C-alpha positions as CSV (number, residue, x, y, z in Angstrom):
1,X,-18.1,-20.1,-4.6
2,X,-14.3,-19.8,-4.4
3,X,-12.0,-17.0,-3.2
4,X,-10.7,-15.1,-6.3
5,X,-7.0,-14.8,-6.9
6,X,-5.5,-11.5,-5.8
7,X,-3.9,-10.0,-8.9
8,X,-1.6,-7.7,-6.9
9,X,-0.2,-10.5,-4.7
10,X,0.2,-12.7,-7.8
11,X,1.9,-9.9,-9.7
12,X,4.4,-9.3,-6.9
13,X,5.2,-13.0,-6.6
14,X,5.8,-13.1,-10.4
15,X,8.1,-10.0,-10.4
16,X,5.7,-7.9,-12.5
17,X,5.9,-4.1,-12.2
18,X,2.9,-2.6,-10.5
19,X,2.1,1.1,-11.0
20,X,0.0,2.6,-8.2
21,X,-2.0,5.7,-7.2
22,X,-2.5,7.1,-3.7
23,X,-6.1,7.6,-2.7
24,X,-6.6,10.1,0.1
25,X,-9.8,12.1,-0.6
26,X,-12.0,9.7,1.3
27,X,-14.7,9.6,-1.4
28,X,-16.1,6.6,-3.1
29,X,-17.1,8.9,-6.0
30,X,-13.4,10.0,-6.4
31,X,-12.4,6.4,-6.2
32,X,-14.8,5.6,-9.0
33,X,-13.4,8.5,-11.1
34,X,-9.8,7.1,-10.7
35,X,-10.6,3.4,-11.0
36,X,-11.0,3.1,-14.8
37,X,-7.7,4.8,-15.3
38,X,-6.0,1.4,-15.2
39,X,-3.5,1.6,-12.4
40,X,-2.4,-1.8,-11.2
41,X,-3.0,-0.9,-7.5
42,X,-4.4,1.9,-5.5
43,X,-3.6,2.8,-1.9
44,X,-6.6,3.8,0.2
45,X,-5.0,5.8,3.1
46,X,-6.3,5.7,6.6
47,X,-3.1,7.0,8.3
48,X,-2.9,10.5,6.9
49,X,-6.5,11.1,5.7
50,X,-9.9,11.2,7.5
51,X,-11.0,7.9,6.2
52,X,-13.2,5.7,8.4
53,X,-14.4,2.1,7.9
54,X,-17.5,3.2,6.0
55,X,-15.6,5.5,3.6
56,X,-13.0,2.7,3.0
57,X,-15.9,0.3,2.3
58,X,-17.3,2.6,-0.3
59,X,-13.9,2.9,-2.0
60,X,-13.4,-0.8,-2.0
61,X,-16.8,-1.2,-3.7
62,X,-15.8,1.4,-6.3
63,X,-12.6,-0.4,-7.1
64,X,-14.3,-3.8,-7.2
65,X,-15.6,-3.1,-10.6
66,X,-12.2,-2.3,-12.0
67,X,-8.9,-4.2,-12.6
68,X,-7.1,-2.0,-10.0
69,X,-6.3,-3.8,-6.7
70,X,-7.2,-1.6,-3.7
71,X,-4.7,-1.8,-0.8
72,X,-5.5,-0.2,2.5
73,X,-2.9,1.6,4.7
74,X,-4.2,0.8,8.2
75,X,-4.0,3.6,10.7
76,X,-1.5,1.7,12.9
77,X,-0.2,-1.8,13.6
78,X,-3.4,-2.6,15.4
79,X,-5.0,-6.0,15.6
80,X,-8.6,-4.8,15.8
81,X,-8.2,-2.4,12.9
82,X,-6.6,-5.2,10.8
83,X,-9.4,-7.6,11.6
84,X,-12.1,-5.1,10.6
85,X,-10.5,-4.1,7.3
86,X,-9.9,-7.8,6.3
87,X,-13.5,-8.5,7.1
88,X,-14.5,-5.6,4.9
89,X,-12.6,-7.4,2.1
90,X,-9.4,-5.5,1.8
91,X,-7.2,-7.6,-0.4
92,X,-4.0,-6.2,1.1
93,X,-2.8,-3.9,3.9
94,X,0.1,-1.5,4.2
95,X,1.4,-1.2,7.8
96,X,3.0,2.1,8.7
97,X,6.1,2.8,10.8
98,X,7.3,-0.8,11.3
99,X,10.4,-0.5,13.5
100,X,11.5,-4.0,14.4
101,X,11.1,-7.7,13.7
102,X,8.7,-8.0,16.6
103,X,6.4,-5.3,15.1
104,X,6.6,-7.1,11.7
105,X,5.6,-10.4,13.3
106,X,2.7,-8.7,15.1
107,X,1.5,-7.2,11.8
108,X,1.6,-10.6,10.0
109,X,-0.1,-12.3,13.0
110,X,-3.0,-9.9,12.8
111,X,-3.7,-11.1,9.2
112,X,-3.6,-14.8,10.1
113,X,-6.2,-17.0,11.8
114,X,-5.1,-19.2,14.7
115,X,-2.9,-21.2,15.1
116,X,-0.7,-19.1,12.8
117,X,-2.0,-15.7,14.1
118,X,-4.6,-13.9,16.1
119,X,-7.2,-12.8,13.6
120,X,-10.7,-13.2,15.0
121,X,-13.1,-15.4,13.0
122,X,-16.4,-14.2,11.5
123,X,-18.2,-16.1,8.8
124,X,-20.8,-13.6,7.4
125,X,-18.6,-10.7,6.2
126,X,-18.1,-8.9,2.9
127,X,-14.8,-10.7,2.6
128,X,-16.5,-14.1,2.4
129,X,-19.5,-12.7,0.4
130,X,-21.5,-13.2,3.5
131,X,-20.6,-16.8,4.0
132,X,-20.7,-17.9,0.4
133,X,-17.0,-18.4,-0.2
134,X,-16.4,-21.9,1.1
135,X,-12.6,-21.9,0.8
136,X,-12.0,-18.4,2.3
137,X,-10.3,-19.5,5.5
138,X,-8.1,-22.0,3.7
139,X,-6.9,-19.6,1.0
140,X,-7.1,-16.0,2.3
141,X,-3.6,-16.0,3.9
142,X,-2.0,-16.8,0.6
143,X,-4.0,-14.1,-1.3
144,X,-3.7,-11.2,1.2
145,X,-0.8,-8.8,0.5
146,X,1.0,-7.8,3.7
147,X,3.2,-4.8,3.1
148,X,5.5,-3.3,5.8
149,X,6.5,0.3,5.7
150,X,10.0,1.3,6.8
151,X,10.2,5.0,7.6
152,X,13.4,5.6,9.7
153,X,17.1,5.0,9.5
154,X,16.8,2.4,12.3
155,X,14.1,0.5,10.4
156,X,16.2,0.5,7.2
157,X,19.1,-0.9,9.1
158,X,16.9,-3.9,10.1
159,X,15.3,-4.2,6.6
160,X,16.8,-7.6,5.9
161,X,15.6,-9.1,9.2
162,X,12.1,-7.5,8.9
163,X,11.7,-8.8,5.3
164,X,12.7,-12.3,6.4
165,X,9.6,-12.5,8.7
166,X,7.3,-15.3,7.3
167,X,4.2,-13.9,5.6
168,X,5.6,-10.6,4.5
169,X,4.6,-9.9,0.8
170,X,6.7,-6.7,0.3
171,X,8.7,-3.9,1.9
172,X,7.6,-0.3,1.4
173,X,10.0,2.6,1.9
174,X,8.5,5.8,3.1
175,X,10.8,8.6,1.8
176,X,9.0,11.5,3.5
177,X,9.4,10.1,7.0
178,X,12.9,8.8,6.3
179,X,13.8,12.4,5.2
180,X,12.4,13.8,8.4
181,X,14.3,11.2,10.4
182,X,17.6,12.2,9.0
183,X,17.0,16.0,9.2
184,X,15.7,16.5,5.7
185,X,12.1,17.2,6.6
186,X,10.1,18.1,3.5
187,X,12.8,16.7,1.1
188,X,11.7,13.2,0.2
189,X,13.7,13.2,-3.0
190,X,17.0,14.4,-1.4
191,X,20.0,12.3,-2.5
192,X,20.8,11.5,1.1
193,X,17.4,9.9,1.5
194,X,17.8,7.6,-1.5
195,X,21.4,6.9,-0.5
196,X,19.8,5.1,2.5
197,X,16.9,3.5,0.6
198,X,18.6,2.2,-2.5
199,X,21.3,-0.1,-1.0
200,X,18.7,-1.7,1.3
201,X,16.2,-2.0,-1.6
202,X,18.9,-3.7,-3.8
203,X,19.7,-6.2,-1.1
204,X,16.0,-7.1,-0.7
205,X,15.5,-7.3,-4.5
206,X,18.4,-9.7,-4.8
207,X,16.7,-11.9,-2.2
208,X,13.5,-11.9,-4.2
209,X,11.6,-9.6,-1.8
210,X,9.3,-7.1,-3.6
211,X,10.0,-3.5,-2.7
212,X,7.9,-0.4,-3.2
213,X,7.5,3.3,-2.5
214,X,5.6,6.5,-3.2
215,X,7.2,9.3,-5.2
216,X,5.4,12.2,-6.9
217,X,8.0,12.5,-9.8
218,X,6.8,10.3,-12.7
219,X,10.2,10.1,-14.2
220,X,11.7,9.0,-10.9
221,X,8.9,6.5,-10.4
222,X,9.7,4.9,-13.8
223,X,13.4,4.9,-12.9
224,X,12.8,3.0,-9.7
225,X,10.6,0.4,-11.5
226,X,13.3,0.0,-14.1
227,X,15.8,-0.5,-11.4
228,X,14.0,-3.4,-9.8
229,X,11.3,-1.9,-7.5
230,X,8.1,-4.0,-7.9
231,X,5.4,-1.6,-6.9
232,X,5.6,2.2,-7.0
233,X,2.8,4.8,-6.5
234,X,3.5,7.8,-8.7
235,X,0.9,10.3,-7.6
236,X,-2.0,11.1,-5.2
237,X,-5.5,12.0,-6.0
238,X,-5.3,15.1,-3.8
239,X,-2.1,16.4,-5.4
240,X,-3.4,15.7,-8.9
241,X,-6.5,17.7,-8.2
242,X,-4.5,20.5,-6.6
243,X,-2.0,20.8,-9.4
244,X,-4.6,20.6,-12.2
245,X,-6.6,23.3,-10.5
246,X,-3.6,25.5,-10.1
247,X,-2.5,24.9,-13.7
248,X,-6.0,25.6,-15.1
249,X,-6.3,28.9,-13.3
250,X,-2.7,30.0,-14.2
251,X,-3.3,29.1,-17.9
252,X,-6.5,31.1,-18.1
253,X,-5.1,34.1,-16.2
254,X,-2.0,34.0,-18.5
255,X,-4.2,34.3,-21.6
256,X,-6.1,37.3,-20.4
257,X,-5.4,40.6,-22.2
């Protein structure tokens, strides 16, 4: 048995646009509801949701039956957490709050076996189909998406150097935290936020580095993809449910006589 090709990593390398959905409700049932929608990728969030390893496992299993690639945002740039998620079979990881080249190098090293990194070795894991994938150790590094999230002005100023770290698959800009960092808390779409992001993104795009983000405005998400962003999440499961619930109640109340 051979390690399957990661469609998300392959698409990024080929310059194909990838439309994503943020998954934060910590439910394999919700993941199963969203999986057939046809998004290219889904972000299972451990940083800002109460996910644990078992809930992530259930969601990975739900997406396994679909064409949507599940990427996990690890809680922090922590070697042990990375090891456990990769052993669970996560095909890619998003590392939050990367602030320096050194932190970027540490993130990449956590996804690599020695001598190229520090990932611990275990043969009988879900990632290896419990020892059945013979070429796993030889190929997994090339198939695993390593995405680094820049969330401050300082990080953006180092974007070119961080992106140049060997093994980085893509750079992800976090507009909500960038907004907070520059005194625009709660305003991720503020023009000043994107005046910081867009020049850095354009430089990276010109160098062939895939860039991505999360925005909740569908039109703006499409604009970013059309402007060269490679992977953009355009909604979250929680916000979709909240907005649909609010709209349904408002529509019914509005029709009452």
